[in-house]
C-alpha positions as CSV (number, residue, x, y, z in Angstrom):
1,M,0.0,0.0,0.0
2,G,1.2,3.5,-0.8
3,E,0.9,6.7,1.1
4,E,-2.6,8.1,1.6
5,I,-3.4,11.0,-0.8
6,L,-5.0,13.9,1.0
7,P,-7.0,16.8,-0.6
8,I,-5.2,19.9,-1.6
9,G,-4.8,22.3,1.3
10,T,-5.0,19.6,4.0
11,E,-2.4,19.9,6.8
12,T,-1.5,17.3,9.4
13,R,0.2,17.4,12.8
14,P,1.2,14.5,15.0
15,V,0.1,14.5,18.7
16,G,0.3,12.2,21.6
17,V,-2.7,11.3,23.7
18,V,-2.8,10.8,27.5
19,V,-5.8,9.0,29.0
20,E,-6.9,8.0,32.5
21,R,-8.5,4.7,33.6
22,R,-10.7,5.5,36.5
23,K,-12.2,2.9,38.8
24,L,-16.0,3.2,39.1
25,N,-18.4,2.3,41.8
26,S,-20.9,0.7,39.5
27,A,-22.7,-2.7,39.1
28,W,-22.4,-2.5,35.3
29,Q,-18.9,-1.2,34.7
30,D,-15.7,-1.4,36.9
31,H,-13.8,1.4,35.1
32,A,-14.0,4.2,32.6
33,W,-11.5,5.7,30.2
34,L,-11.1,9.5,30.0
35,P,-8.8,11.4,27.7
36,V,-7.1,14.1,29.7
37,Q,-4.2,15.6,27.8
38,I,-2.9,16.2,24.3
39,L,0.9,16.4,23.8
40,P,2.2,18.4,20.9
41,G,4.4,16.0,19.0
42,I,5.0,12.3,19.8
43,P,7.0,11.3,22.9
44,Q,9.6,8.5,22.9
45,C,7.6,5.8,24.7
46,A,5.5,2.8,23.7
47,D,1.7,3.0,23.3
48,W,-0.2,2.2,26.5
49,T,2.7,3.0,28.8
50,L,1.7,3.5,32.4
51,L,2.7,7.0,33.3
52,A,1.3,7.4,36.9
53,R,-0.8,5.6,39.4
54,E,-2.7,7.7,42.0
55,G,-5.2,5.9,44.1
56,E,-7.8,4.4,41.8
57,V,-6.7,6.4,38.7
58,D,-4.1,5.1,36.3
59,R,-2.7,7.5,33.7
60,Y,-1.4,6.1,30.4
61,Y,0.2,7.4,27.2
62,A,-2.4,5.9,24.8
63,G,-0.4,6.5,21.6
64,A,0.1,8.8,18.7
65,A,-2.6,10.3,16.5
66,E,-2.7,12.7,13.6
67,I,-4.8,15.9,13.5
68,R,-5.9,16.7,10.0
69,L,-7.2,20.1,9.0
70,F,-9.3,20.3,5.9
71,R,-10.3,23.5,4.0
72,H,-14.0,22.6,4.0
73,E,-14.0,22.5,7.8
74,T,-12.7,26.0,8.5
75,E,-16.1,27.3,9.6
76,T,-16.4,24.8,12.4
77,L,-12.7,25.1,13.3
78,R,-13.3,28.9,13.6
79,H,-16.3,28.3,15.9
80,N,-14.1,26.0,18.0
81,L,-11.4,28.6,18.3
82,E,-13.9,31.3,19.2
83,S,-15.4,29.2,22.0
84,P,-14.6,30.0,25.6
85,S,-12.3,26.8,25.7
86,P,-11.0,25.7,22.4
87,S,-10.7,21.9,22.4
88,L,-9.4,18.9,20.6
89,F,-11.6,15.9,20.6
90,V,-10.2,12.5,21.4
91,I,-12.0,9.5,19.9
92,L,-11.6,6.2,21.6
93,R,-13.3,3.0,20.3
94,H,-14.3,-0.1,22.3
95,A,-12.0,-3.0,21.5
96,A,-11.9,-6.7,22.3
97,D,-8.5,-6.7,24.1
98,E,-7.6,-6.5,27.8
99,R,-7.9,-2.7,27.9
100,G,-11.3,-2.8,26.2
101,V,-10.5,0.5,24.3
102,E,-8.3,1.7,21.5
103,L,-7.2,5.2,20.3
104,L,-9.1,5.9,17.1
105,G,-8.0,9.5,16.5
106,V,-7.9,13.2,17.5
107,T,-9.7,16.0,15.7
108,A,-10.1,19.8,16.1
109,C,-13.4,19.8,14.2
110,P,-16.5,19.7,16.4
111,G,-18.6,18.4,13.5
112,E,-16.4,15.3,13.1
113,A,-16.4,14.7,16.8
114,Q,-20.2,14.9,16.8
115,A,-20.4,12.4,14.0
116,H,-18.4,9.9,16.0
117,A,-20.4,10.6,19.2
118,D,-23.7,10.0,17.3
119,T,-22.7,6.4,16.5
120,G,-22.9,5.5,20.1
121,D,-20.0,3.1,19.7
122,D,-17.2,5.6,20.3
123,I,-16.0,7.5,23.4
124,V,-15.6,11.2,22.4
125,E,-14.2,13.7,24.9
126,A,-13.0,17.2,24.6
127,V,-9.5,18.0,25.9
128,A,-8.0,21.5,26.2
129,M,-6.1,22.5,23.0
130,P,-2.4,23.1,23.7
131,A,-1.1,26.5,22.8
132,P,1.1,25.3,19.8
133,I,-1.8,23.4,18.3
134,L,-4.1,26.4,18.9
135,E,-1.7,28.7,17.0
136,W,-1.4,26.2,14.2
137,V,-5.2,25.8,13.8
138,A,-5.8,29.6,14.0
139,D,-3.2,30.2,11.3
140,Y,-4.7,27.5,9.1
141,V,-8.2,29.1,9.5
142,R,-6.7,32.5,8.8
143,R,-5.1,31.3,5.5
144,H,-7.9,29.0,4.2
145,H,-11.3,30.3,5.5
146,V,-13.6,31.8,2.9
147,E,-16.8,33.4,4.2
148,K,-19.8,32.0,2.3
149,P,-22.8,34.2,1.7
150,R,-25.9,33.2,3.5
151,F,-29.1,33.0,1.5
152,K,-32.4,33.2,3.2
153,R,-35.2,31.4,1.3
154,R,-38.2,33.6,0.6
155,R,-41.5,32.1,1.4
156,D,-44.5,32.3,-1.0
157,R,-47.4,34.3,0.2
158,A,-50.4,32.4,1.2
159,D,-53.3,32.5,-1.3
160,P,-56.6,32.9,0.6
161,E,-58.6,31.8,-2.5
162,A,-56.6,28.6,-2.8
163,L,-57.2,27.8,0.9
164,A,-60.9,28.5,0.5
165,N,-61.1,26.2,-2.6
166,R,-59.2,23.4,-0.8
167,S,-61.8,23.3,2.1
168,A,-64.6,23.0,-0.5
169,L,-62.8,20.1,-2.1
170,L,-62.5,18.4,1.3
171,R,-66.1,19.0,2.1
172,D,-67.3,17.4,-1.2
173,D,-65.0,14.4,-1.0
174,P,-67.2,11.2,-0.8
175,L,-64.5,9.4,1.1
176,R,-64.7,12.0,3.9
177,R,-68.5,11.9,4.3
178,M,-69.9,10.7,7.5
179,P,-73.1,8.6,7.6
180,E,-74.9,11.4,9.4
181,D,-74.1,13.8,6.5
182,E,-76.4,11.9,4.2
């Protein structure tokens, strides 16, 4: 297999993902996975390396992911940047291994994150966007965003005569007659 071909104007950036495995007090589930940090760049350690253990919380380096910025997503990227807390969205997917979860990806696009959340199969959590990634995304939006004009559809005016004729049609419909009408 060759290298993946991306659309013109697409930019990528590698990041590392840190997640926590938290013990739960639940009859249905004994733990939960929660993404907690994005590292700009990829650290020199193996995927699923235990970083810290504090009480009932284990912190792992889950692995590397690639953030992709596409020109057609600049509007939602801009909304993310303008929000009170710009975020990256970590997507974890349930897996059939001892952890029960795998790192699927990271995105800066709220629309893509919502699409994964809507499936109900993925764990999607927002994590604070690190400053270097924030600067990169803001620069990308500045260079590629094109404001699209908004068109508001004009509604047709109601025709009172047509409404009056319609009620006469309904009144004369033999299928709509009641026995007491005869």
